[in-house]
C-alpha positions as CSV (number, residue, x, y, z in Angstrom):
1,M,22.6,80.3,-12.3
2,Q,20.3,77.8,-10.6
3,T,21.4,74.5,-12.2
4,H,18.7,72.6,-10.3
5,K,16.0,74.0,-12.6
6,F,17.1,71.8,-15.5
7,P,14.2,70.1,-17.4
8,V,13.9,66.3,-17.2
9,D,12.2,64.3,-20.0
10,A,10.8,60.7,-19.8
11,V,11.5,58.1,-22.5
12,F,9.4,55.0,-22.9
13,L,10.0,51.9,-25.0
14,W,6.7,50.3,-26.3
15,V,5.6,47.6,-28.7
16,D,2.3,46.0,-29.5
17,G,3.2,42.4,-30.2
18,S,-0.3,41.5,-31.2
19,D,-0.3,43.9,-34.2
20,P,-0.7,41.6,-37.2
21,A,1.5,43.7,-39.5
22,W,4.3,44.0,-37.0
23,L,4.0,40.3,-36.1
24,A,4.2,39.2,-39.7
25,K,7.3,41.4,-40.2
26,K,9.0,39.9,-37.1
27,N,8.1,36.3,-37.9
28,A,9.3,36.7,-41.5
29,L,12.7,38.1,-40.4
30,H,13.0,35.4,-37.7
31,R,12.5,32.6,-40.2
32,Q,15.0,34.3,-42.6
33,L,17.7,34.5,-40.0
34,F,17.1,31.4,-37.9
35,G,15.1,29.0,-40.0
36,E,11.6,27.5,-39.6
37,G,10.6,26.5,-36.1
38,K,13.8,27.7,-34.4
39,E,13.2,28.7,-30.7
40,T,14.9,31.9,-29.6
41,D,14.2,34.8,-27.2
42,A,12.2,36.4,-30.0
43,T,9.7,33.5,-29.9
44,Q,8.8,34.2,-26.3
45,Q,5.5,36.2,-26.5
46,A,6.2,37.9,-23.1
47,R,9.0,39.8,-24.7
48,F,6.6,41.7,-26.9
49,R,3.2,41.4,-25.3
50,D,1.2,44.5,-24.4
51,N,-0.9,44.1,-21.3
52,G,-1.9,47.8,-21.2
53,E,0.7,48.8,-18.7
54,L,1.8,51.9,-20.6
55,R,-1.6,53.5,-19.8
56,Y,-1.1,53.1,-16.1
57,A,2.6,54.1,-16.2
58,L,1.6,57.4,-17.7
59,R,-1.2,57.8,-15.1
60,S,1.4,57.2,-12.4
61,L,3.7,59.8,-14.0
62,E,1.0,62.4,-14.2
63,R,0.1,61.9,-10.5
64,Y,3.5,61.5,-8.9
65,A,5.9,63.4,-11.3
66,P,4.0,66.3,-12.8
67,W,7.4,68.1,-13.1
68,I,8.3,65.8,-16.1
69,N,9.0,68.1,-19.0
70,R,8.1,66.0,-22.0
71,I,7.2,62.4,-22.7
72,H,8.7,60.5,-25.7
73,I,7.5,57.0,-26.7
74,I,9.7,55.0,-29.0
75,T,7.9,52.5,-31.2
76,D,8.3,50.7,-34.5
77,D,5.8,53.1,-36.1
78,Q,3.0,51.9,-33.8
79,T,0.7,54.1,-31.8
80,P,-1.6,53.0,-29.0
81,A,-5.2,53.5,-30.1
82,W,-6.0,55.3,-26.8
83,I,-3.1,57.7,-26.6
84,N,-3.4,61.5,-26.9
85,T,-0.7,62.2,-29.5
86,S,-0.9,65.9,-28.8
87,K,0.5,65.3,-25.3
88,V,3.3,62.9,-26.1
89,N,6.0,62.6,-28.7
90,M,5.7,59.4,-30.7
91,V,9.2,58.5,-32.0
92,S,10.0,56.0,-34.8
93,H,13.0,53.7,-34.7
94,R,13.9,55.4,-38.0
95,E,14.3,58.7,-36.3
96,I,16.9,57.6,-33.8
97,F,19.0,54.9,-35.4
98,P,22.2,55.8,-37.4
99,A,21.6,56.0,-41.2
100,D,23.6,52.8,-41.8
101,A,21.6,50.8,-39.2
102,T,19.9,47.5,-40.0
103,L,16.2,47.9,-39.5
104,P,13.7,46.6,-38.6
105,V,14.8,45.6,-35.1
106,F,13.0,43.4,-32.6
107,N,15.5,43.8,-29.8
108,T,15.2,46.5,-27.1
109,R,18.9,46.6,-26.5
110,P,19.9,48.6,-29.6
111,I,16.8,50.7,-29.3
112,A,17.7,51.7,-25.8
113,F,21.3,52.6,-26.9
114,C,19.8,55.0,-29.4
115,A,17.2,56.7,-27.2
116,H,19.5,59.7,-26.5
117,R,19.3,60.5,-30.2
118,I,15.6,61.5,-30.0
119,P,15.3,64.9,-31.7
120,G,14.5,67.6,-29.1
121,L,15.2,65.4,-26.1
122,A,16.2,67.2,-23.0
123,E,19.8,66.8,-21.8
124,H,18.5,65.0,-18.6
125,F,16.0,62.1,-19.1
126,L,14.6,59.1,-17.4
127,M,14.5,55.8,-19.3
128,F,11.4,53.8,-18.7
129,E,10.0,50.5,-20.0
130,D,6.2,50.4,-20.4
131,D,5.7,48.5,-17.1
132,F,7.8,50.9,-14.9
133,M,5.4,52.7,-12.5
134,L,5.7,55.3,-9.8
135,G,4.2,54.4,-6.4
136,R,4.4,57.8,-4.6
137,S,5.4,61.4,-5.3
138,V,9.0,61.7,-6.4
139,T,11.2,64.7,-7.3
140,K,13.8,65.1,-10.0
141,H,16.4,64.9,-7.2
142,D,15.4,61.3,-6.5
143,F,17.1,60.7,-9.8
144,F,19.6,63.6,-10.3
145,T,21.7,65.7,-8.0
146,K,21.1,69.5,-7.8
147,D,24.0,70.0,-10.2
148,G,22.5,67.5,-12.7
149,R,24.6,64.4,-12.2
150,P,22.7,61.1,-12.5
151,I,21.9,59.2,-9.2
152,I,22.5,55.6,-9.9
153,W,20.3,53.1,-8.1
154,M,22.0,49.7,-7.8
155,A,21.7,46.6,-5.7
156,R,25.1,45.5,-4.4
157,R,26.2,41.9,-4.9
158,S,29.2,40.1,-3.6
159,K,32.4,40.3,-5.7
160,K,32.5,36.5,-5.7
161,R,29.0,36.4,-7.3
162,I,30.1,38.8,-10.0
163,E,33.3,36.8,-10.6
164,L,31.2,33.7,-11.0
165,M,28.9,35.4,-13.5
166,L,31.9,36.5,-15.6
167,S,33.5,33.1,-15.6
168,K,30.7,30.8,-16.5
169,K,28.9,30.0,-19.8
170,H,25.5,31.6,-19.8
171,K,22.3,29.8,-20.7
172,T,20.4,33.0,-21.5
173,S,21.4,36.1,-23.5
174,H,20.1,38.2,-20.5
175,D,22.8,36.9,-18.3
176,A,25.4,37.1,-21.1
177,V,24.9,40.8,-21.9
178,I,25.2,41.7,-18.2
179,A,28.5,39.9,-18.1
180,N,29.5,41.6,-21.4
181,S,28.9,45.0,-19.9
182,H,30.9,44.2,-16.7
183,R,33.7,42.9,-18.9
184,V,34.2,46.0,-21.0
185,I,34.0,48.3,-18.0
186,R,36.7,46.2,-16.3
187,N,38.8,46.3,-19.5
188,H,38.6,50.1,-19.5
189,F,38.7,51.0,-15.8
190,G,40.3,48.0,-14.2
191,S,37.3,47.0,-12.2
192,S,33.5,47.2,-12.1
193,Y,31.1,47.9,-9.3
194,P,29.7,44.6,-8.0
195,G,26.1,45.6,-8.5
196,T,22.9,44.9,-10.5
197,T,20.0,47.0,-11.6
198,R,16.3,46.4,-11.3
199,H,13.3,47.4,-13.3
200,Y,13.0,51.1,-12.4
201,P,13.5,54.3,-14.3
202,K,17.2,55.0,-15.2
203,S,18.6,58.5,-14.8
204,M,20.6,59.5,-17.8
205,T,22.1,62.5,-19.6
206,K,22.7,62.7,-23.3
207,Q,26.3,63.8,-22.8
208,T,27.3,60.7,-20.7
209,V,25.5,58.3,-23.1
210,E,27.5,59.8,-26.0
211,Q,30.6,59.1,-23.9
212,L,29.5,55.4,-23.9
213,W,29.4,55.5,-27.7
214,E,32.9,56.9,-27.9
215,I,34.5,54.5,-25.4
216,F,32.6,51.3,-26.0
217,L,31.8,51.7,-29.7
218,D,32.7,48.1,-30.6
219,L,30.2,46.7,-28.2
220,I,27.5,49.2,-29.1
221,D,28.0,48.7,-32.8
222,R,27.7,45.0,-32.4
223,T,24.5,45.5,-30.5
224,L,23.0,47.8,-33.1
225,K,23.4,45.0,-35.7
226,S,21.4,42.6,-33.5
227,Q,17.9,42.6,-34.9
228,F,17.0,40.0,-32.4
229,R,18.6,39.4,-29.0
230,S,22.1,38.0,-29.1
231,F,24.6,36.6,-26.5
232,D,27.1,39.2,-27.9
233,D,25.0,42.3,-27.2
234,G,25.6,44.9,-24.6
235,I,22.8,46.4,-22.5
236,I,22.7,50.0,-21.6
237,T,20.8,49.5,-18.3
238,T,23.9,47.7,-16.9
239,L,26.6,49.4,-18.9
240,Y,25.5,52.9,-18.2
241,P,25.3,52.7,-14.4
242,L,28.6,50.8,-14.2
243,Y,30.2,53.5,-16.4
244,I,28.8,56.4,-14.3
245,I,30.1,54.8,-11.1
246,A,33.5,54.0,-12.6
247,S,34.0,57.4,-14.2
248,Q,32.6,59.2,-11.1
249,N,30.1,61.1,-13.3
250,G,27.3,60.5,-10.9
251,V,26.2,59.4,-7.4
252,L,25.6,55.8,-6.3
253,K,22.6,55.0,-4.2
254,K,22.4,51.4,-3.0
255,I,18.9,50.0,-2.8
256,N,19.4,46.8,-0.9
257,G,21.0,45.6,2.4
258,L,21.0,48.0,5.3
259,T,19.7,50.8,3.1
260,Q,16.6,48.8,2.3
261,I,16.0,48.0,5.9
262,I,16.2,51.6,7.0
263,A,13.9,52.6,4.1
264,F,11.3,50.0,5.2
265,F,11.0,51.7,8.6
266,T,11.2,55.2,7.4
267,G,8.8,55.0,4.5
268,G,11.4,55.5,1.8
269,I,11.3,52.2,-0.1
270,L,12.8,52.9,-3.5
271,H,11.6,49.9,-5.5
272,I,9.5,46.7,-5.3
273,G,9.5,44.2,-8.2
274,G,7.6,41.1,-9.1
275,S,6.7,38.9,-12.0
276,L,3.4,37.6,-13.3
277,G,3.0,33.9,-12.5
278,D,5.2,34.0,-9.4
279,D,3.9,32.4,-6.3
280,N,4.6,35.6,-4.3
281,L,2.8,37.9,-6.8
282,S,-0.2,38.6,-4.5
283,H,2.3,39.3,-1.6
284,K,4.2,41.8,-3.8
285,M,1.0,43.5,-4.8
286,R,0.0,43.9,-1.1
287,L,3.5,45.3,-0.3
288,I,3.2,47.9,-3.2
289,K,-0.2,49.1,-1.8
290,L,1.0,49.2,1.7
291,L,4.5,50.6,1.4
292,K,4.0,52.8,-1.7
293,P,7.6,52.5,-3.1
294,R,8.9,55.3,-5.2
295,T,8.9,52.9,-8.1
296,F,7.6,49.4,-8.9
297,C,7.4,46.9,-11.7
298,I,5.5,43.7,-12.3
299,N,7.1,42.0,-15.2
300,D,5.3,39.9,-17.8
301,A,6.6,36.4,-18.0
302,Q,6.3,33.4,-20.3
303,K,4.6,31.4,-17.6
304,A,1.9,34.0,-17.0
305,T,-1.7,33.0,-17.6
306,L,-4.6,35.0,-18.8
307,Q,-5.8,35.1,-15.2
308,D,-2.5,36.6,-14.1
309,K,-2.8,39.3,-16.7
310,E,-6.4,40.1,-15.6
311,I,-5.1,40.3,-12.0
312,L,-2.4,42.7,-13.1
313,V,-4.8,45.0,-14.9
314,N,-7.3,45.0,-12.1
315,F,-4.5,45.8,-9.6
316,L,-3.2,48.8,-11.7
317,Q,-6.8,50.0,-12.2
318,T,-7.3,50.2,-8.4
319,L,-4.0,52.2,-8.0
320,F,-4.6,54.5,-11.0
321,P,-8.4,54.6,-11.7
322,N,-8.5,58.1,-13.3
323,P,-7.6,58.7,-17.0
324,S,-4.6,61.0,-17.5
325,K,-4.2,63.9,-20.0
326,F,-2.2,61.4,-22.1
327,E,-5.3,59.5,-23.0
328,K,-8.0,60.5,-25.6
Protein backbone atom coordinates (compact mmCIF):
# COMPACT_ATOMS: atom_id res chain seq x y z
CA MET A 1 0.00 0.00 0.00
CA GLN A 2 1.38 3.40 -1.03
CA THR A 3 0.23 5.58 1.86
CA HIS A 4 1.74 8.72 0.32
CA LYS A 5 -1.06 8.77 -2.26
CA PHE A 6 -3.70 9.93 0.25
CA PRO A 7 -5.91 12.84 -0.96
CA VAL A 8 -5.67 16.25 0.70
CA ASP A 9 -8.59 18.71 0.75
CA ALA A 10 -8.47 22.45 1.40
CA VAL A 11 -10.90 24.18 3.76
CA PHE A 12 -11.46 27.95 3.72
CA LEU A 13 -13.34 30.16 6.15
CA TRP A 14 -15.03 33.13 4.45
CA VAL A 15 -17.46 35.89 5.30
CA ASP A 16 -18.74 38.96 3.51
CA GLY A 17 -19.13 41.50 6.28
CA SER A 18 -20.71 44.06 3.93
CA ASP A 19 -23.73 41.86 3.19
CA PRO A 20 -26.70 43.89 4.56
CA ALA A 21 -28.70 40.84 5.70
CA TRP A 22 -25.70 39.29 7.45
CA LEU A 23 -24.71 42.63 8.99
CA ALA A 24 -28.21 43.26 10.34
CA LYS A 25 -28.26 39.79 11.91
CA LYS A 26 -24.85 40.31 13.52
CA ASN A 27 -25.64 43.78 14.84
CA ALA A 28 -29.01 42.70 16.26
CA LEU A 29 -27.45 39.81 18.18
CA HIS A 30 -24.59 42.01 19.38
CA ARG A 31 -27.04 44.57 20.78
CA GLN A 32 -29.04 41.78 22.42
CA LEU A 33 -25.99 40.28 24.14
CA PHE A 34 -23.90 43.36 24.94
CA GLY A 35 -26.23 46.34 24.79
CA GLU A 36 -26.33 49.42 22.58
CA GLY A 37 -22.96 51.00 21.74
CA LYS A 38 -20.80 48.38 23.49
CA GLU A 39 -17.38 47.99 21.82
CA THR A 40 -16.07 44.42 21.42
CA ASP A 41 -13.97 42.46 18.91
CA ALA A 42 -17.15 42.04 16.88
CA THR A 43 -17.41 45.79 16.27
CA GLN A 44 -14.03 45.83 14.51
CA GLN A 45 -14.81 45.80 10.79
CA ALA A 46 -11.47 44.21 9.90
CA ARG A 47 -12.65 40.98 11.57
CA PHE A 48 -15.30 40.51 8.89
CA ARG A 49 -14.25 42.68 5.94
CA ASP A 50 -13.90 41.02 2.55
CA ASN A 51 -11.18 42.61 0.42
CA GLY A 52 -11.43 40.01 -2.33
CA GLU A 53 -8.53 37.93 -1.03
CA LEU A 54 -10.33 34.60 -1.50
CA ARG A 55 -10.26 35.00 -5.28
CA TYR A 56 -6.46 35.29 -5.23
CA ALA A 57 -6.02 32.57 -2.61
CA LEU A 58 -7.82 30.17 -4.95
CA ARG A 59 -5.73 31.35 -7.90
CA SER A 60 -2.59 30.65 -5.87
CA LEU A 61 -3.91 27.20 -5.00
CA GLU A 62 -4.64 26.32 -8.61
CA ARG A 63 -1.19 27.48 -9.73
CA TYR A 64 0.96 26.10 -6.95
CA ALA A 65 -1.00 23.15 -5.49
CA PRO A 66 -2.95 21.53 -8.34
CA TRP A 67 -2.82 18.26 -6.38
CA ILE A 68 -5.44 19.52 -3.92
CA ASN A 69 -8.31 17.06 -4.05
CA ARG A 70 -11.33 19.22 -3.24
CA ILE A 71 -11.98 22.74 -1.94
CA HIS A 72 -14.57 23.46 0.74
CA ILE A 73 -15.62 27.01 1.67
CA ILE A 74 -17.41 27.43 5.01
CA THR A 75 -19.81 30.39 5.17
CA ASP A 76 -22.92 31.61 6.96
CA ASP A 77 -25.05 30.70 3.91
CA GLN A 78 -23.19 33.29 1.81
CA THR A 79 -21.71 32.71 -1.63
CA PRO A 80 -19.25 35.04 -3.42
CA ALA A 81 -20.94 36.35 -6.58
CA TRP A 82 -17.92 35.45 -8.72
CA ILE A 83 -17.35 31.88 -7.57
CA ASN A 84 -17.93 28.79 -9.71
CA THR A 85 -19.97 26.62 -7.35
CA SER A 86 -19.50 23.57 -9.57
CA LYS A 87 -15.77 23.58 -8.68
CA VAL A 88 -15.98 24.18 -4.92
CA ASN A 89 -18.14 22.85 -2.11
CA MET A 90 -19.98 25.66 -0.33
CA VAL A 91 -20.62 24.62 3.28
CA SER A 92 -23.13 26.20 5.66
CA HIS A 93 -22.45 26.55 9.38
CA ARG A 94 -25.63 24.50 9.88
CA GLU A 95 -24.00 21.50 8.17
CA ILE A 96 -21.04 21.25 10.53
CA PHE A 97 -22.18 22.41 13.98
CA PRO A 98 -23.67 19.91 16.44
CA ALA A 99 -27.45 19.79 16.51
CA ASP A 100 -27.61 21.53 19.89
CA ALA A 101 -25.25 24.38 18.87
CA THR A 102 -26.23 28.00 19.28
CA LEU A 103 -26.41 29.67 15.87
CA PRO A 104 -25.84 32.13 14.29
CA VAL A 105 -22.18 32.52 15.19
CA PHE A 106 -19.91 35.47 14.39
CA ASN A 107 -16.73 33.99 15.83
CA THR A 108 -14.26 32.03 13.68
CA ARG A 109 -13.04 29.97 16.64
CA PRO A 110 -16.06 27.64 16.98
CA ILE A 111 -16.35 27.46 13.19
CA ALA A 112 -12.77 26.24 12.88
CA PHE A 113 -13.31 23.65 15.61
CA CYS A 114 -16.17 22.20 13.51
CA ALA A 115 -14.45 22.22 10.10
CA HIS A 116 -13.53 18.53 10.33
CA ARG A 117 -17.28 17.74 10.37
CA ILE A 118 -17.75 18.80 6.73
CA PRO A 119 -19.64 15.96 4.98
CA GLY A 120 -17.33 14.18 2.54
CA LEU A 121 -14.16 15.91 3.77
CA ALA A 122 -10.96 13.94 3.12
CA GLU A 123 -9.14 12.53 6.16
CA HIS A 124 -6.21 14.88 5.45
CA PHE A 125 -6.93 18.57 4.95
CA LEU A 126 -5.36 22.01 5.05
CA MET A 127 -7.13 24.75 7.00
CA PHE A 128 -6.99 28.16 5.31
CA GLU A 129 -8.38 31.57 6.04
CA ASP A 130 -9.32 33.58 2.99
CA ASP A 131 -6.13 35.66 3.05
CA PHE A 132 -3.69 32.70 3.15
CA MET A 133 -1.78 32.47 -0.16
CA LEU A 134 0.82 30.21 -1.73
CA GLY A 135 3.90 31.94 -3.14
CA ARG A 136 5.53 29.05 -4.98
CA SER A 137 4.90 25.41 -5.88
CA VAL A 138 4.34 23.16 -2.86
CA THR A 139 3.75 19.45 -2.46
CA LYS A 140 1.54 17.65 0.02
CA HIS A 141 4.74 16.62 1.80
CA ASP A 142 5.40 20.21 2.76
CA PHE A 143 2.40 19.65 5.04
CA PHE A 144 2.22 15.89 5.69
CA THR A 145 4.79 13.12 6.03
CA LYS A 146 4.69 10.25 3.54
CA ASP A 147 2.79 8.16 6.07
CA GLY A 148 0.22 10.93 6.50
CA ARG A 149 1.21 12.58 9.78
CA PRO A 150 0.75 16.37 9.99
CA ILE A 151 3.88 18.52 9.69
CA ILE A 152 3.46 21.29 12.25
CA TRP A 153 5.03 24.64 11.38
CA MET A 154 5.75 26.70 14.50
CA ALA A 155 7.94 29.60 15.50
CA ARG A 156 9.81 28.79 18.71
CA ARG A 157 9.63 31.29 21.56
CA SER A 158 11.54 31.38 24.83
CA LYS A 159 10.01 29.45 27.71
CA LYS A 160 10.19 32.64 29.78
CA ARG A 161 8.00 34.43 27.24
CA ILE A 162 5.42 31.66 27.34
CA GLU A 163 5.42 31.69 31.14
CA LEU A 164 4.83 35.45 31.11
CA MET A 165 1.94 35.02 28.68
CA LEU A 166 0.34 32.43 30.94
CA SER A 167 0.71 34.51 34.10
CA LYS A 168 -0.54 37.92 33.02
CA LYS A 169 -4.01 39.37 32.54
CA HIS A 170 -4.69 39.76 28.84
CA LYS A 171 -5.99 42.88 27.15
CA THR A 172 -7.31 41.08 24.07
CA SER A 173 -9.17 37.82 23.61
CA HIS A 174 -6.60 36.83 20.96
CA ASP A 175 -3.84 36.63 23.58
CA ALA A 176 -6.19 35.04 26.13
CA VAL A 177 -7.24 32.14 23.89
CA ILE A 178 -3.63 31.31 23.04
CA ALA A 179 -2.89 31.18 26.76
CA ASN A 180 -6.00 29.04 27.32
CA SER A 181 -4.75 26.54 24.74
CA HIS A 182 -1.28 26.29 26.29
CA ARG A 183 -2.87 25.89 29.70
CA VAL A 184 -5.06 22.90 28.85
CA ILE A 185 -2.19 21.19 27.02
CA ARG A 186 -0.02 21.63 30.11
CA ASN A 187 -2.75 20.31 32.35
CA HIS A 188 -3.03 17.18 30.22
CA PHE A 189 0.58 16.52 29.21
CA GLY A 190 2.57 18.37 31.87
CA SER A 191 4.14 20.83 29.43
CA SER A 192 3.52 22.62 26.14
CA TYR A 193 5.90 23.43 23.31
CA PRO A 194 7.04 27.08 23.64
CA GLY A 195 5.90 28.03 20.18
CA THR A 196 3.44 30.13 18.23
CA THR A 197 1.77 29.77 14.86
CA ARG A 198 1.50 32.27 12.03
CA HIS A 199 -1.06 32.87 9.30
CA TYR A 200 -0.39 29.91 7.02
CA PRO A 201 -2.34 26.76 6.11
CA LYS A 202 -2.60 24.29 9.00
CA SER A 203 -2.06 20.57 8.32
CA MET A 204 -4.80 18.50 9.98
CA THR A 205 -6.41 15.08 9.99
CA LYS A 206 -9.99 14.41 11.00
CA GLN A 207 -8.91 11.68 13.39
CA THR A 208 -6.61 13.92 15.41
CA VAL A 209 -9.14 16.78 15.53
CA GLU A 210 -11.67 14.27 16.89
CA GLN A 211 -9.12 13.43 19.59
CA LEU A 212 -9.14 17.12 20.59
CA TRP A 213 -12.91 16.89 21.03
CA GLU A 214 -12.52 13.87 23.29
CA ILE A 215 -9.71 15.24 25.47
CA PHE A 216 -10.51 18.96 25.62
CA LEU A 217 -14.30 18.83 25.36
CA ASP A 218 -14.86 21.40 28.13
CA LEU A 219 -12.79 24.04 26.34
CA ILE A 220 -14.29 23.24 22.93
CA ASP A 221 -17.85 23.15 24.27
CA ARG A 222 -17.31 26.54 25.88
CA THR A 223 -15.97 27.88 22.58
CA LEU A 224 -18.91 26.49 20.59
CA LYS A 225 -21.25 28.54 22.78
CA SER A 226 -19.37 31.79 22.05
CA GLN A 227 -21.35 33.49 19.31
CA PHE A 228 -18.86 36.35 19.50
CA ARG A 229 -15.21 36.22 20.54
CA SER A 230 -14.67 35.58 24.22
CA PHE A 231 -11.67 35.56 26.56
CA ASP A 232 -12.74 32.05 27.61
CA ASP A 233 -12.48 30.51 24.12
CA GLY A 234 -9.96 28.05 22.82
CA ILE A 235 -8.41 28.38 19.37
CA ILE A 236 -7.70 25.36 17.20
CA THR A 237 -4.80 26.98 15.35
CA THR A 238 -2.86 26.92 18.63
CA LEU A 239 -4.44 23.99 20.44
CA TYR A 240 -4.09 21.55 17.53
CA PRO A 241 -0.35 22.10 16.83
CA LEU A 242 0.46 21.95 20.55
CA TYR A 243 -1.51 18.72 20.86
CA ILE A 244 0.17 17.11 17.83
CA ILE A 245 3.62 17.93 19.21
CA ALA A 246 2.82 16.81 22.77
CA SER A 247 1.16 13.57 21.63
CA GLN A 248 3.86 12.89 19.00
CA ASN A 249 1.19 12.43 16.34
CA GLY A 250 3.10 14.58 13.87
CA VAL A 251 6.39 16.24 13.01
CA LEU A 252 7.55 19.68 14.19
CA LYS A 253 9.11 22.05 11.64
CA LYS A 254 10.49 25.26 13.15
CA ILE A 255 10.13 28.28 10.89
CA ASN A 256 12.26 30.85 12.71
CA GLY A 257 15.78 31.22 14.07
CA LEU A 258 18.55 29.28 12.32
CA THR A 259 16.00 27.43 10.19
CA GLN A 260 14.78 30.72 8.72
CA ILE A 261 18.31 31.95 8.08
CA ILE A 262 19.22 28.77 6.19
CA ALA A 263 15.96 28.96 4.26
CA PHE A 264 16.73 32.54 3.22
CA PHE A 265 19.98 31.49 1.54
CA THR A 266 18.65 28.25 0.05
CA GLY A 267 15.42 29.60 -1.38
CA GLY A 268 13.17 27.68 1.00
CA ILE A 269 11.40 30.42 2.97
CA LEU A 270 8.22 28.90 4.38
CA HIS A 271 6.27 32.01 5.30
CA ILE A 272 6.20 35.81 5.18
CA GLY A 273 3.47 37.75 6.95
CA GLY A 274 2.43 41.39 7.09
CA SER A 275 -0.52 43.62 7.97
CA LEU A 276 -2.31 46.38 6.12
CA GLY A 277 -1.41 49.77 7.52
CA ASP A 278 2.01 48.72 8.85
CA ASP A 279 4.97 50.92 8.02
CA ASN A 280 6.87 47.94 6.62
CA LEU A 281 4.06 46.73 4.33
CA SER A 282 5.79 47.79 1.11
CA HIS A 283 8.97 46.06 2.28
CA LYS A 284 7.05 42.85 3.03
CA MET A 285 5.46 42.93 -0.40
CA ARG A 286 8.87 43.31 -2.05
CA LEU A 287 10.16 40.34 -0.04
CA ILE A 288 7.21 38.21 -1.10
CA LYS A 289 7.89 38.98 -4.76
CA LEU A 290 11.63 38.44 -4.41
CA LEU A 291 11.81 35.40 -2.13
CA LYS A 292 8.62 33.60 -3.22
CA PRO A 293 7.84 32.00 0.15
CA ARG A 294 5.83 28.82 0.18
CA THR A 295 3.06 30.71 1.98
CA PHE A 296 2.29 34.32 2.77
CA CYS A 297 -0.45 36.38 4.35
CA ILE A 298 -1.19 40.07 4.49
CA ASN A 299 -3.72 40.60 7.27
CA ASP A 300 -6.45 43.16 7.25
CA ALA A 301 -6.27 45.51 10.23
CA GLN A 302 -8.53 48.07 11.85
CA LYS A 303 -6.06 50.84 11.03
CA ALA A 304 -6.03 49.98 7.30
CA THR A 305 -7.13 52.75 4.93
CA LEU A 306 -8.93 52.47 1.61
CA GLN A 307 -5.59 53.16 -0.06
CA ASP A 308 -4.01 50.25 1.83
CA LYS A 309 -6.72 47.93 0.54
CA GLU A 310 -6.27 49.17 -3.01
CA ILE A 311 -2.52 48.53 -2.71
CA LEU A 312 -3.26 44.99 -1.52
CA VAL A 313 -5.60 44.17 -4.39
CA ASN A 314 -3.18 45.61 -6.96
CA PHE A 315 -0.35 43.57 -5.42
CA LEU A 316 -2.33 40.34 -5.53
CA GLN A 317 -3.46 41.07 -9.08
CA THR A 318 0.16 41.37 -10.22
CA LEU A 319 1.01 38.03 -8.58
CA PHE A 320 -2.07 36.18 -9.79
CA PRO A 321 -3.44 37.96 -12.88
CA ASN A 322 -5.21 35.00 -14.48
CA PRO A 323 -8.68 33.81 -13.44
CA SER A 324 -8.85 30.30 -12.04
CA LYS A 325 -11.31 27.51 -12.74
CA PHE A 326 -12.94 28.44 -9.43
CA GLU A 327 -14.29 31.66 -10.98
CA LYS A 328 -17.30 32.05 -13.26
